[in-house]
Backbone bond lengths (Angstrom), bond angles and torsions (degrees), N, CA, C in turn:
res aa  C-N    CA-C-N  psi(-1)  N-CA   C-N-CA  omega(-1)  CA-C   N-CA-C  phi
1 M - - - 1.451 - - 1.524 109.56 -
2 R 1.313 115.48 145.20 1.455 119.71 -178.49 1.525 109.43 -74.39
3 P 1.345 117.61 144.66 1.470 120.02 -177.88 1.520 112.46 -70.67
4 Y 1.304 118.75 -24.34 1.463 121.19 -177.92 1.528 112.26 -95.67
5 A 1.298 119.03 4.20 1.464 121.93 -177.01 1.527 111.33 -63.60
6 G 1.330 117.91 -40.52 1.460 120.68 179.12 1.525 111.57 -65.57
7 W 1.320 114.97 -40.53 1.467 119.32 179.15 1.528 110.68 -66.27
8 L 1.330 116.38 -40.38 1.455 121.36 179.84 1.525 110.73 -65.15
9 A 1.311 118.34 -40.96 1.459 121.63 178.34 1.526 110.56 -65.52
10 A 1.341 116.52 -41.19 1.463 120.06 178.67 1.526 110.67 -64.75
11 W 1.329 116.68 -38.77 1.464 120.36 179.32 1.525 110.50 -65.71
12 R 1.336 116.72 -42.85 1.459 120.28 178.55 1.525 110.67 -63.11
13 Y 1.326 116.53 -41.10 1.460 120.38 179.40 1.529 110.61 -64.12
14 S 1.337 116.98 -45.37 1.468 119.60 -179.29 1.523 110.76 -67.23
15 S 1.330 117.27 -34.87 1.459 120.86 177.89 1.528 110.35 -66.59
16 T 1.317 116.65 -42.52 1.468 120.68 178.13 1.516 110.58 -65.52
17 A 1.334 116.36 -42.25 1.463 120.11 179.05 1.523 110.72 -63.70
18 A 1.320 117.78 -40.82 1.466 121.32 178.61 1.526 110.65 -64.66
19 Q 1.335 116.14 -39.94 1.464 119.75 178.37 1.523 110.87 -63.90
20 Q 1.334 116.98 -42.80 1.455 120.66 178.73 1.526 111.30 -64.18
21 R 1.331 117.41 -39.83 1.459 121.09 178.46 1.528 110.49 -63.76
22 R 1.342 118.10 -41.25 1.460 121.34 177.61 1.522 110.98 -62.81
23 R 1.322 117.06 -39.78 1.461 120.41 178.69 1.522 111.11 -64.86
24 I 1.321 116.89 -40.75 1.461 120.60 179.88 1.520 110.81 -67.84
25 E 1.327 117.12 -41.91 1.467 120.48 -177.61 1.525 112.35 -70.36
26 T 1.325 118.05 -30.68 1.463 119.34 -178.57 1.518 112.57 -86.97
27 N 1.312 119.00 -16.91 1.461 122.29 179.20 1.520 110.44 -102.44
28 L 1.293 116.39 57.46 1.454 122.03 -178.98 1.524 109.21 -87.68
29 L 1.297 115.93 129.34 1.451 122.04 179.50 1.516 108.23 -117.99
30 T 1.331 116.55 125.81 1.456 121.25 178.72 1.523 108.08 -112.20
31 L 1.299 116.60 127.76 1.460 122.11 179.21 1.509 109.70 -116.02
32 E 1.323 115.47 137.92 1.460 120.77 174.68 1.526 106.56 -126.87
33 L 1.300 116.48 113.10 1.449 121.95 -176.51 1.521 110.01 -98.93
34 R 1.328 115.54 132.21 1.460 121.21 177.92 1.512 108.99 -133.49
35 V 1.295 115.32 149.17 1.458 121.56 173.59 1.521 106.38 -100.09
36 D 1.327 117.18 129.05 1.469 121.02 -174.43 1.526 112.71 -61.13
37 G 1.283 118.57 -40.91 1.458 120.69 -177.33 1.512 113.37 -73.58
38 D 1.314 117.22 -17.74 1.465 121.16 -175.54 1.526 112.44 -89.28
39 E 1.317 117.66 -8.82 1.460 121.40 -175.17 1.527 109.96 -83.76
40 S 1.312 117.19 132.45 1.460 120.64 -179.52 1.530 110.31 -87.80
41 H 1.319 114.92 167.20 1.465 120.64 179.13 1.523 110.31 -68.11
42 F 1.315 116.91 -35.94 1.456 120.30 -179.25 1.516 111.40 -67.11
43 R 1.310 117.51 -31.35 1.461 121.65 178.07 1.525 109.98 -64.93
44 R 1.333 116.25 -42.27 1.460 119.36 179.01 1.522 111.38 -66.20
45 I 1.319 117.14 -38.00 1.468 120.55 177.63 1.529 109.71 -65.85
46 G 1.311 117.09 -41.26 1.465 121.07 177.32 1.511 111.85 -62.44
47 D 1.335 117.26 -40.45 1.464 120.37 177.11 1.521 111.48 -63.38
48 A 1.332 116.98 -36.49 1.459 120.41 178.60 1.530 110.82 -66.10
49 F 1.336 116.84 -40.58 1.466 120.07 178.96 1.523 112.28 -70.37
50 T 1.319 117.42 -24.58 1.460 120.54 -179.72 1.525 110.92 -62.19
51 G 1.326 117.95 -41.43 1.455 121.29 -178.60 1.511 114.36 -89.56
52 L 1.318 117.96 2.57 1.455 121.49 -175.54 1.525 112.58 -63.78
53 G 1.311 117.65 -43.82 1.461 120.93 -178.86 1.513 112.32 -63.43
54 D 1.333 116.60 -43.66 1.461 120.04 178.93 1.528 111.06 -65.54
55 S 1.310 116.69 -41.07 1.462 120.11 179.50 1.532 110.62 -64.13
56 F 1.323 116.56 -41.34 1.462 120.60 178.93 1.526 110.64 -63.42
57 A 1.327 117.09 -44.15 1.464 121.02 -179.33 1.527 110.66 -64.37
58 D 1.334 117.76 -41.96 1.462 120.53 178.77 1.524 111.18 -64.90
59 G 1.321 117.14 -42.82 1.460 120.54 179.29 1.519 112.31 -64.57
60 L 1.326 116.44 -41.07 1.461 120.38 178.59 1.525 111.18 -64.86
61 A 1.322 116.75 -40.85 1.468 120.49 178.39 1.524 110.48 -63.11
62 Q 1.321 117.70 -41.84 1.461 120.59 178.92 1.524 111.54 -67.05
63 A 1.324 117.15 -38.00 1.465 120.40 178.03 1.524 110.75 -64.60
64 L 1.322 117.00 -41.40 1.467 120.06 178.70 1.527 111.42 -65.73
65 E 1.329 117.37 -36.38 1.461 119.98 176.00 1.523 110.88 -63.80
66 M 1.343 116.55 -41.61 1.465 119.92 179.39 1.527 110.61 -63.17
67 I 1.324 116.60 -41.15 1.469 120.23 177.86 1.522 109.43 -63.92
68 G 1.325 116.64 -41.09 1.463 120.58 178.71 1.516 112.64 -61.29
69 Y 1.344 116.98 -35.86 1.458 119.85 176.91 1.528 111.39 -75.66
70 G 1.320 118.03 -31.85 1.453 121.48 -174.21 1.514 115.26 -81.23
71 V 1.328 118.27 -30.48 1.477 121.43 -175.94 1.529 111.88 -59.81
72 P 1.331 120.82 -47.75 1.479 118.54 178.24 1.530 112.85 -60.99
73 L 1.327 117.07 -34.87 1.463 119.21 178.33 1.525 111.16 -67.75
74 L 1.330 116.81 -38.61 1.469 119.63 176.87 1.521 111.65 -64.54
75 I 1.308 117.12 -39.34 1.470 120.72 178.15 1.525 110.30 -62.88
76 L 1.336 116.58 -45.09 1.464 119.81 178.51 1.526 111.48 -64.40
77 A 1.317 117.78 -39.19 1.460 121.06 178.58 1.526 110.84 -64.99
78 F 1.332 117.59 -38.97 1.459 121.17 178.32 1.522 110.69 -64.58
79 I 1.323 117.24 -43.73 1.469 120.74 178.82 1.532 110.28 -64.29
80 A 1.341 116.85 -40.79 1.471 120.19 178.90 1.528 110.17 -64.80
81 A 1.335 118.97 -38.38 1.462 121.81 178.66 1.525 110.75 -65.39
82 L 1.336 117.00 -42.18 1.472 119.82 177.02 1.522 111.19 -62.99
83 L 1.308 117.51 -41.45 1.466 121.67 178.54 1.523 110.65 -65.08
84 W 1.340 117.78 -42.82 1.463 122.08 177.61 1.527 110.91 -61.58
85 R 1.323 116.49 -43.09 1.473 120.78 179.16 1.528 110.66 -62.72
86 W 1.323 116.98 -41.58 1.465 120.99 -179.89 1.525 110.37 -64.57
87 V 1.353 116.20 -43.87 1.470 120.15 179.77 1.526 109.73 -66.19
88 W 1.313 118.90 -41.43 1.460 122.95 -179.40 1.525 111.20 -62.92
89 R 1.334 116.68 -44.93 1.473 119.70 178.73 1.528 111.41 -64.69
90 K 1.309 115.89 -38.43 1.457 119.83 180.00 1.531 110.47 -66.00
91 A 1.339 116.18 -38.23 1.476 120.47 -177.64 1.528 111.42 -75.26
92 T 1.328 119.39 -31.20 1.463 121.52 -174.86 1.520 112.80 -101.01
93 R 1.309 118.65 1.85 1.459 122.04 -179.69 1.520 109.85 -69.29
94 K 1.341 117.13 139.69 1.472 121.87 178.34 1.519 109.23 -71.21
95 A 1.272 115.56 135.40 1.448 120.33 -178.92 1.496 112.33 -90.66
């Protein structure tokens, strides 16, 4: 028998055990059970306020992105309007 066979088996066992522990720790399932008739109106209002901050932050971030996309288009539209006005005045000016 090889002298390192026991060590190799122990290493394989510890490696398998570590892998199983990682699988168990990463597959965590949390359940929250509620009975519909037992829930009060104030509880539902409290749940709505719980997500209010996150919803506000997400909406603000999306609004800022929209503004970021729109500003360059407004600048280009302003330049095009100035160019159109210059061409129009040049074309309609009395000679």
